[in-house]
PDB file as gemmi writes it, atoms N, CA and C in Angstrom:
CRYST1    1.000    1.000    1.000  90.00  90.00  90.00 P 1                      
ATOM      1  N   MET A   1       8.337  -5.996 -11.692  1.00  0.00           N  
ATOM      2  CA  MET A   1       7.084  -5.151 -11.825  1.00  0.00           C  
ATOM      3  C   MET A   1       7.667  -3.675 -12.311  1.00  0.00           C  
ATOM      4  N   ALA A   2       7.028  -3.376 -13.303  1.00  0.00           N  
ATOM      5  CA  ALA A   2       7.673  -1.723 -13.900  1.00  0.00           C  
ATOM      6  C   ALA A   2       6.942  -0.799 -12.858  1.00  0.00           C  
ATOM      7  N   THR A   3       7.617   0.359 -12.938  1.00  0.00           N  
ATOM      8  CA  THR A   3       7.191   1.392 -11.898  1.00  0.00           C  
ATOM      9  C   THR A   3       5.545   1.821 -12.226  1.00  0.00           C  
ATOM     10  N   LYS A   4       5.283   1.861 -13.461  1.00  0.00           N  
ATOM     11  CA  LYS A   4       3.817   2.148 -13.692  1.00  0.00           C  
ATOM     12  C   LYS A   4       2.908   1.019 -13.289  1.00  0.00           C  
ATOM     13  N   GLU A   5       3.353  -0.133 -13.365  1.00  0.00           N  
ATOM     14  CA  GLU A   5       2.459  -1.179 -12.993  1.00  0.00           C  
ATOM     15  C   GLU A   5       2.400  -1.196 -11.445  1.00  0.00           C  
ATOM     16  N   ARG A   6       3.433  -0.943 -10.775  1.00  0.00           N  
ATOM     17  CA  ARG A   6       3.436  -0.878  -9.369  1.00  0.00           C  
ATOM     18  C   ARG A   6       2.491   0.193  -8.801  1.00  0.00           C  
ATOM     19  N   GLU A   7       2.525   1.353  -9.515  1.00  0.00           N  
ATOM     20  CA  GLU A   7       1.521   2.387  -9.152  1.00  0.00           C  
ATOM     21  C   GLU A   7       0.132   2.034  -9.279  1.00  0.00           C  
ATOM     22  N   GLU A   8      -0.263   1.397 -10.251  1.00  0.00           N  
ATOM     23  CA  GLU A   8      -1.519   0.864 -10.725  1.00  0.00           C  
ATOM     24  C   GLU A   8      -1.967  -0.446  -9.771  1.00  0.00           C  
ATOM     25  N   ALA A   9      -1.100  -1.052  -9.025  1.00  0.00           N  
ATOM     26  CA  ALA A   9      -1.345  -2.377  -8.708  1.00  0.00           C  
ATOM     27  C   ALA A   9      -2.162  -2.106  -7.244  1.00  0.00           C  
ATOM     28  N   SER A  10      -3.073  -3.066  -6.935  1.00  0.00           N  
ATOM     29  CA  SER A  10      -4.104  -2.939  -5.857  1.00  0.00           C  
ATOM     30  C   SER A  10      -3.176  -3.187  -4.659  1.00  0.00           C  
ATOM     31  N   PHE A  11      -3.806  -2.980  -3.618  1.00  0.00           N  
ATOM     32  CA  PHE A  11      -2.990  -3.265  -2.380  1.00  0.00           C  
ATOM     33  C   PHE A  11      -2.657  -4.801  -2.325  1.00  0.00           C  
ATOM     34  N   GLU A  12      -3.538  -5.507  -2.479  1.00  0.00           N  
ATOM     35  CA  GLU A  12      -3.679  -7.029  -2.453  1.00  0.00           C  
ATOM     36  C   GLU A  12      -2.360  -7.460  -3.509  1.00  0.00           C  
ATOM     37  N   GLN A  13      -2.530  -6.994  -4.707  1.00  0.00           N  
ATOM     38  CA  GLN A  13      -1.477  -7.291  -5.675  1.00  0.00           C  
ATOM     39  C   GLN A  13      -0.061  -7.023  -5.061  1.00  0.00           C  
ATOM     40  N   SER A  14       0.089  -5.740  -4.646  1.00  0.00           N  
ATOM     41  CA  SER A  14       1.517  -5.277  -4.048  1.00  0.00           C  
ATOM     42  C   SER A  14       1.842  -6.182  -2.961  1.00  0.00           C  
ATOM     43  N   MET A  15       0.780  -6.632  -2.152  1.00  0.00           N  
ATOM     44  CA  MET A  15       1.357  -7.469  -0.984  1.00  0.00           C  
ATOM     45  C   MET A  15       1.682  -8.836  -1.509  1.00  0.00           C  
ATOM     46  N   THR A  16       1.109  -9.399  -2.678  1.00  0.00           N  
ATOM     47  CA  THR A  16       1.464 -10.713  -2.969  1.00  0.00           C  
ATOM     48  C   THR A  16       2.737 -10.711  -3.506  1.00  0.00           C  
ATOM     49  N   ARG A  17       3.060  -9.624  -4.281  1.00  0.00           N  
ATOM     50  CA  ARG A  17       4.378  -9.335  -4.911  1.00  0.00           C  
ATOM     51  C   ARG A  17       5.403  -9.224  -3.969  1.00  0.00           C  
ATOM     52  N   LEU A  18       5.221  -8.635  -3.053  1.00  0.00           N  
ATOM     53  CA  LEU A  18       6.183  -8.206  -1.791  1.00  0.00           C  
ATOM     54  C   LEU A  18       6.568  -9.754  -1.201  1.00  0.00           C  
ATOM     55  N   ALA A  19       5.456 -10.539  -1.042  1.00  0.00           N  
ATOM     56  CA  ALA A  19       5.619 -11.846  -0.368  1.00  0.00           C  
ATOM     57  C   ALA A  19       6.611 -12.734  -1.188  1.00  0.00           C  
ATOM     58  N   LYS A  20       6.440 -12.732  -2.640  1.00  0.00           N  
ATOM     59  CA  LYS A  20       7.220 -13.355  -3.585  1.00  0.00           C  
ATOM     60  C   LYS A  20       8.558 -12.925  -3.277  1.00  0.00           C  
ATOM     61  N   ILE A  21       8.682 -11.429  -3.276  1.00  0.00           N  
ATOM     62  CA  ILE A  21      10.111 -11.058  -3.101  1.00  0.00           C  
ATOM     63  C   ILE A  21      10.968 -11.542  -1.895  1.00  0.00           C  
ATOM     64  N   VAL A  22      10.212 -11.373  -0.851  1.00  0.00           N  
ATOM     65  CA  VAL A  22      10.621 -11.944   0.550  1.00  0.00           C  
ATOM     66  C   VAL A  22      10.870 -13.494   0.413  1.00  0.00           C  
ATOM     67  N   GLU A  23      10.302 -14.231  -0.151  1.00  0.00           N  
ATOM     68  CA  GLU A  23      10.613 -15.733  -0.393  1.00  0.00           C  
ATOM     69  C   GLU A  23      11.920 -15.868  -1.159  1.00  0.00           C  
ATOM     70  N   GLN A  24      12.013 -15.160  -2.484  1.00  0.00           N  
ATOM     71  CA  GLN A  24      13.170 -15.026  -3.233  1.00  0.00           C  
ATOM     72  C   GLN A  24      14.237 -14.693  -2.349  1.00  0.00           C  
ATOM     73  N   LEU A  25      14.293 -13.692  -1.648  1.00  0.00           N  
ATOM     74  CA  LEU A  25      15.407 -13.201  -0.959  1.00  0.00           C  
ATOM     75  C   LEU A  25      15.855 -14.006   0.146  1.00  0.00           C  
ATOM     76  N   GLU A  26      14.917 -14.787   0.942  1.00  0.00           N  
ATOM     77  CA  GLU A  26      15.127 -15.631   2.220  1.00  0.00           C  
ATOM     78  C   GLU A  26      15.924 -16.794   1.552  1.00  0.00           C  
ATOM     79  N   LYS A  27      15.777 -17.370   0.352  1.00  0.00           N  
ATOM     80  CA  LYS A  27      16.380 -18.389  -0.220  1.00  0.00           C  
ATOM     81  C   LYS A  27      17.717 -18.201  -0.060  1.00  0.00           C  
ATOM     82  N   GLY A  28      18.345 -16.919  -0.292  1.00  0.00           N  
ATOM     83  CA  GLY A  28      19.833 -16.684  -0.374  1.00  0.00           C  
ATOM     84  C   GLY A  28      20.673 -17.177  -1.496  1.00  0.00           C  
ATOM     85  N   ASP A  29      19.904 -17.550  -2.600  1.00  0.00           N  
ATOM     86  CA  ASP A  29      20.770 -18.179  -3.738  1.00  0.00           C  
ATOM     87  C   ASP A  29      20.979 -17.143  -5.099  1.00  0.00           C  
ATOM     88  N   LEU A  30      20.404 -15.879  -4.790  1.00  0.00           N  
ATOM     89  CA  LEU A  30      20.532 -14.945  -5.708  1.00  0.00           C  
ATOM     90  C   LEU A  30      21.834 -14.411  -5.826  1.00  0.00           C  
ATOM     91  N   PRO A  31      22.372 -13.826  -7.053  1.00  0.00           N  
ATOM     92  CA  PRO A  31      23.434 -12.920  -7.114  1.00  0.00           C  
ATOM     93  C   PRO A  31      23.189 -11.573  -6.255  1.00  0.00           C  
ATOM     94  N   LEU A  32      24.077 -11.037  -5.859  1.00  0.00           N  
ATOM     95  CA  LEU A  32      24.108  -9.727  -5.166  1.00  0.00           C  
ATOM     96  C   LEU A  32      23.215  -8.460  -5.876  1.00  0.00           C  
ATOM     97  N   GLU A  33      23.487  -8.466  -6.938  1.00  0.00           N  
ATOM     98  CA  GLU A  33      22.850  -7.568  -7.884  1.00  0.00           C  
ATOM     99  C   GLU A  33      21.363  -7.876  -8.047  1.00  0.00           C  
ATOM    100  N   GLU A  34      20.801  -8.807  -8.243  1.00  0.00           N  
ATOM    101  CA  GLU A  34      19.401  -9.287  -8.421  1.00  0.00           C  
ATOM    102  C   GLU A  34      18.942  -9.181  -7.036  1.00  0.00           C  
ATOM    103  N   SER A  35      19.601  -9.506  -5.826  1.00  0.00           N  
ATOM    104  CA  SER A  35      19.018  -9.409  -4.748  1.00  0.00           C  
ATOM    105  C   SER A  35      18.680  -7.902  -4.220  1.00  0.00           C  
ATOM    106  N   LEU A  36      19.928  -7.020  -4.688  1.00  0.00           N  
ATOM    107  CA  LEU A  36      19.618  -5.426  -4.424  1.00  0.00           C  
ATOM    108  C   LEU A  36      18.475  -5.010  -5.214  1.00  0.00           C  
ATOM    109  N   LYS A  37      18.199  -5.420  -6.429  1.00  0.00           N  
ATOM    110  CA  LYS A  37      17.084  -4.969  -7.215  1.00  0.00           C  
ATOM    111  C   LYS A  37      15.611  -5.476  -6.735  1.00  0.00           C  
ATOM    112  N   LEU A  38      15.758  -6.607  -6.119  1.00  0.00           N  
ATOM    113  CA  LEU A  38      14.371  -7.122  -5.468  1.00  0.00           C  
ATOM    114  C   LEU A  38      14.162  -6.364  -4.148  1.00  0.00           C  
ATOM    115  N   PHE A  39      15.232  -6.251  -3.476  1.00  0.00           N  
ATOM    116  CA  PHE A  39      15.066  -5.507  -2.273  1.00  0.00           C  
ATOM    117  C   PHE A  39      14.429  -4.032  -2.512  1.00  0.00           C  
ATOM    118  N   GLU A  40      15.006  -3.454  -3.543  1.00  0.00           N  
ATOM    119  CA  GLU A  40      14.600  -2.139  -3.859  1.00  0.00           C  
ATOM    120  C   GLU A  40      13.158  -2.133  -4.226  1.00  0.00           C  
ATOM    121  N   GLU A  41      12.768  -3.111  -5.003  1.00  0.00           N  
ATOM    122  CA  GLU A  41      11.545  -3.207  -5.398  1.00  0.00           C  
ATOM    123  C   GLU A  41      10.598  -3.326  -4.274  1.00  0.00           C  
ATOM    124  N   GLY A  42      10.962  -4.103  -3.366  1.00  0.00           N  
ATOM    125  CA  GLY A  42      10.185  -4.517  -2.167  1.00  0.00           C  
ATOM    126  C   GLY A  42      10.114  -3.262  -1.097  1.00  0.00           C  
ATOM    127  N   VAL A  43      10.995  -2.451  -0.923  1.00  0.00           N  
ATOM    128  CA  VAL A  43      10.937  -1.193  -0.291  1.00  0.00           C  
ATOM    129  C   VAL A  43       9.968  -0.213  -1.030  1.00  0.00           C  
ATOM    130  N   LYS A  44       9.968  -0.144  -2.294  1.00  0.00           N  
ATOM    131  CA  LYS A  44       9.069   0.675  -2.886  1.00  0.00           C  
ATOM    132  C   LYS A  44       7.619   0.031  -2.740  1.00  0.00           C  
ATOM    133  N   LEU A  45       7.355  -1.066  -2.762  1.00  0.00           N  
ATOM    134  CA  LEU A  45       5.901  -1.751  -2.730  1.00  0.00           C  
ATOM    135  C   LEU A  45       5.609  -1.413  -1.171  1.00  0.00           C  
ATOM    136  N   SER A  46       6.559  -1.452  -0.205  1.00  0.00           N  
ATOM    137  CA  SER A  46       6.046  -1.409   1.039  1.00  0.00           C  
ATOM    138  C   SER A  46       5.715   0.042   1.380  1.00  0.00           C  
ATOM    139  N   ARG A  47       6.417   0.845   0.894  1.00  0.00           N  
ATOM    140  CA  ARG A  47       6.041   2.409   1.005  1.00  0.00           C  
ATOM    141  C   ARG A  47       4.697   2.585   0.430  1.00  0.00           C  
ATOM    142  N   ALA A  48       4.438   2.160  -0.892  1.00  0.00           N  
ATOM    143  CA  ALA A  48       3.257   2.390  -1.366  1.00  0.00           C  
ATOM    144  C   ALA A  48       2.147   1.852  -0.680  1.00  0.00           C  
ATOM    145  N   ALA A  49       2.406   0.519  -0.143  1.00  0.00           N  
ATOM    146  CA  ALA A  49       1.307  -0.238   0.604  1.00  0.00           C  
ATOM    147  C   ALA A  49       1.062   0.620   1.898  1.00  0.00           C  
ATOM    148  N   GLN A  50       2.096   1.079   2.517  1.00  0.00           N  
ATOM    149  CA  GLN A  50       1.913   1.925   3.817  1.00  0.00           C  
ATOM    150  C   GLN A  50       1.056   3.120   3.476  1.00  0.00           C  
ATOM    151  N   GLU A  51       1.311   3.806   2.441  1.00  0.00           N  
ATOM    152  CA  GLU A  51       0.636   5.085   2.109  1.00  0.00           C  
ATOM    153  C   GLU A  51      -0.750   4.697   1.929  1.00  0.00           C  
ATOM    154  N   ARG A  52      -1.333   3.597   1.064  1.00  0.00           N  
ATOM    155  CA  ARG A  52      -2.728   3.243   1.033  1.00  0.00           C  
ATOM    156  C   ARG A  52      -3.330   2.810   2.345  1.00  0.00           C  
ATOM    157  N   LEU A  53      -2.515   2.059   3.226  1.00  0.00           N  
ATOM    158  CA  LEU A  53      -3.124   1.925   4.422  1.00  0.00           C  
ATOM    159  C   LEU A  53      -3.306   3.226   5.352  1.00  0.00           C  
ATOM    160  N   ASP A  54      -2.476   4.077   5.316  1.00  0.00           N  
ATOM    161  CA  ASP A  54      -2.559   5.380   5.986  1.00  0.00           C  
ATOM    162  C   ASP A  54      -3.931   6.107   5.526  1.00  0.00           C  
ATOM    163  N   ALA A  55      -4.103   6.057   3.951  1.00  0.00           N  
ATOM    164  CA  ALA A  55      -5.242   6.775   3.540  1.00  0.00           C  
ATOM    165  C   ALA A  55      -6.453   6.162   3.984  1.00  0.00           C  
ATOM    166  N   ALA A  56      -6.529   4.728   3.987  1.00  0.00           N  
ATOM    167  CA  ALA A  56      -7.561   3.971   4.463  1.00  0.00           C  
ATOM    168  C   ALA A  56      -8.011   4.218   5.855  1.00  0.00           C  
ATOM    169  N   GLN A  57      -6.948   4.336   6.683  1.00  0.00           N  
ATOM    170  CA  GLN A  57      -7.134   4.670   7.957  1.00  0.00           C  
ATOM    171  C   GLN A  57      -7.870   6.054   8.171  1.00  0.00           C  
ATOM    172  N   GLN A  58      -7.319   7.028   7.507  1.00  0.00           N  
ATOM    173  CA  GLN A  58      -7.865   8.395   7.657  1.00  0.00           C  
ATOM    174  C   GLN A  58      -9.492   8.483   7.287  1.00  0.00           C  
ATOM    175  N   LYS A  59      -9.739   7.595   6.166  1.00  0.00           N  
ATOM    176  CA  LYS A  59     -11.147   7.342   6.030  1.00  0.00           C  
ATOM    177  C   LYS A  59     -12.084   6.851   6.888  1.00  0.00           C  
ATOM    178  N   VAL A  60     -11.399   5.816   7.590  1.00  0.00           N  
ATOM    179  CA  VAL A  60     -12.184   5.025   8.724  1.00  0.00           C  
ATOM    180  C   VAL A  60     -12.348   6.074   9.837  1.00  0.00           C  
ATOM    181  N   GLU A  61     -11.231   6.751  10.062  1.00  0.00           N  
ATOM    182  CA  GLU A  61     -11.393   7.732  11.186  1.00  0.00           C  
ATOM    183  C   GLU A  61     -12.371   8.819  11.011  1.00  0.00           C  
ATOM    184  N   LYS A  62     -12.658   9.235   9.648  1.00  0.00           N  
ATOM    185  CA  LYS A  62     -13.653  10.270   9.276  1.00  0.00           C  
ATOM    186  C   LYS A  62     -14.947   9.696   9.625  1.00  0.00           C  
ATOM    187  N   LEU A  63     -15.032   8.402   9.194  1.00  0.00           N  
ATOM    188  CA  LEU A  63     -16.239   7.561   9.347  1.00  0.00           C  
ATOM    189  C   LEU A  63     -16.714   7.404  10.660  1.00  0.00           C  
ATOM    190  N   LEU A  64     -15.886   7.279  11.527  1.00  0.00           N  
ATOM    191  CA  LEU A  64     -16.136   6.953  13.029  1.00  0.00           C  
ATOM    192  C   LEU A  64     -16.182   8.076  13.784  1.00  0.00           C  
ATOM    193  N   SER A  65     -15.863   9.345  13.408  1.00  0.00           N  
ATOM    194  CA  SER A  65     -15.725  10.447  14.201  1.00  0.00           C  
ATOM    195  C   SER A  65     -16.987  10.955  14.652  1.00  0.00           C  
ATOM    196  N   VAL A  66     -17.070  11.587  15.988  1.00  0.00           N  
ATOM    197  CA  VAL A  66     -18.282  12.067  16.593  1.00  0.00           C  
ATOM    198  C   VAL A  66     -17.923  13.485  17.426  1.00  0.00           C  
ATOM    199  N   ASP A  67     -19.076  14.248  17.253  1.00  0.00           N  
ATOM    200  CA  ASP A  67     -18.759  15.626  18.049  1.00  0.00           C  
ATOM    201  C   ASP A  67     -18.878  15.402  19.509  1.00  0.00           C  
ATOM    202  N   ALA A  68     -18.814  16.586  20.187  1.00  0.00           N  
ATOM    203  CA  ALA A  68     -18.749  16.538  21.636  1.00  0.00           C  
ATOM    204  C   ALA A  68     -20.211  15.986  22.189  1.00  0.00           C  
ATOM    205  N   GLN A  69     -21.214  15.927  21.455  1.00  0.00           N  
ATOM    206  CA  GLN A  69     -22.546  15.482  22.018  1.00  0.00           C  
ATOM    207  C   GLN A  69     -22.463  13.941  21.633  1.00  0.00           C  
ATOM    208  N   GLY A  70     -21.639  13.524  20.842  1.00  0.00           N  
ATOM    209  CA  GLY A  70     -21.655  12.053  20.705  1.00  0.00           C  
ATOM    210  C   GLY A  70     -22.215  11.646  19.294  1.00  0.00           C  
ATOM    211  N   LYS A  71     -22.918  12.807  18.590  1.00  0.00           N  
ATOM    212  CA  LYS A  71     -23.281  12.488  17.351  1.00  0.00           C  
ATOM    213  C   LYS A  71     -22.296  12.218  16.237  1.00  0.00           C  
ATOM    214  N   ALA A  72     -22.547  11.535  15.411  1.00  0.00           N  
ATOM    215  CA  ALA A  72     -21.499  11.187  14.134  1.00  0.00           C  
ATOM    216  C   ALA A  72     -21.559  12.668  13.229  1.00  0.00           C  
ATOM    217  N   LYS A  73     -20.276  12.683  13.085  1.00  0.00           N  
ATOM    218  CA  LYS A  73     -19.780  13.902  12.039  1.00  0.00           C  
ATOM    219  C   LYS A  73     -19.882  13.372  10.625  1.00  0.00           C  
ATOM    220  N   THR A  74     -20.324  14.257   9.740  1.00  0.00           N  
ATOM    221  CA  THR A  74     -20.277  13.864   8.493  1.00  0.00           C  
ATOM    222  C   THR A  74     -19.513  14.871   7.506  1.00  0.00           C  
ATOM    223  N   ALA A  75     -18.655  14.302   6.638  1.00  0.00           N  
ATOM    224  CA  ALA A  75     -17.789  15.043   5.809  1.00  0.00           C  
ATOM    225  C   ALA A  75     -17.828  14.332   4.332  1.00  0.00           C  
ATOM    226  N   PRO A  76     -17.811  15.089   3.385  1.00  0.00           N  
ATOM    227  CA  PRO A  76     -17.631  14.316   1.955  1.00  0.00           C  
ATOM    228  C   PRO A  76     -16.341  13.970   2.043  1.00  0.00           C  
ATOM    229  N   PHE A  77     -16.185  12.649   1.210  1.00  0.00           N  
ATOM    230  CA  PHE A  77     -14.835  12.371   1.010  1.00  0.00           C  
ATOM    231  C   PHE A  77     -14.238  13.001  -0.200  1.00  0.00           C  
ATOM    232  N   GLU A  78     -13.035  13.143  -0.149  1.00  0.00           N  
ATOM    233  CA  GLU A  78     -12.102  13.723  -1.516  1.00  0.00           C  
ATOM    234  C   GLU A  78     -11.663  12.611  -2.052  1.00  0.00           C  
ATOM    235  N   THR A  79     -12.126  12.211  -3.210  1.00  0.00           N  
ATOM    236  CA  THR A  79     -11.633  11.012  -3.830  1.00  0.00           C  
ATOM    237  C   THR A  79     -10.757  11.367  -5.089  1.00  0.00           C  
ATOM    238  N   THR A  80      -9.928  10.513  -5.418  1.00  0.00           N  
ATOM    239  CA  THR A  80      -8.832  10.812  -6.437  1.00  0.00           C  
ATOM    240  C   THR A  80      -9.400   9.760  -7.632  1.00  0.00           C  
ATOM    241  N   ASP A  81      -8.683  10.170  -8.756  1.00  0.00           N  
ATOM    242  CA  ASP A  81      -8.939   9.464  -9.908  1.00  0.00           C  
ATOM    243  C   ASP A  81      -8.781   7.701  -9.840  1.00  0.00           C  
ATOM    244  N   ASP A  82      -7.572   7.657  -8.931  1.00  0.00           N  
ATOM    245  CA  ASP A  82      -7.169   5.977  -9.120  1.00  0.00           C  
ATOM    246  C   ASP A  82      -8.223   5.322  -8.038  1.00  0.00           C  
ATOM    247  N   GLU A  83      -8.997   5.827  -7.362  1.00  0.00           N  
ATOM    248  CA  GLU A  83      -9.810   5.094  -6.422  1.00  0.00           C  
ATOM    249  C   GLU A  83     -10.996   4.408  -7.395  1.00  0.00           C  
ATOM    250  N   GLU A  84     -11.406   3.175  -7.038  1.00  0.00           N  
ATOM    251  CA  GLU A  84     -12.373   2.445  -7.604  1.00  0.00           C  
ATOM    252  C   GLU A  84     -13.541   2.410  -6.814  1.00  0.00           C  
ATOM    253  N   PRO A  85     -14.772   2.594  -7.429  1.00  0.00           N  
ATOM    254  CA  PRO A  85     -16.125   2.783  -6.731  1.00  0.00           C  
ATOM    255  C   PRO A  85     -16.312   1.635  -5.821  1.00  0.00           C  
TER     256      PRO A  85                                                      
END                                                                             
């Protein structure tokens, strides 16, 4: 998966690709260089997925936050161009 494609892939697509990489590496029949390339791709996918999860968690925490009186706090979301409606 090319760098640009990896950046544009959805979380689910990234996880699917990561699962395939793990399967290939677990077989243990790849040459060392190919294994290293796949491992590197997997690490990048994992980091990108974690960043997306962290961002989603922050949004959920904003939605669930309450003030001292137990009333829901509201704040506008800061959206980026890569988010889908």
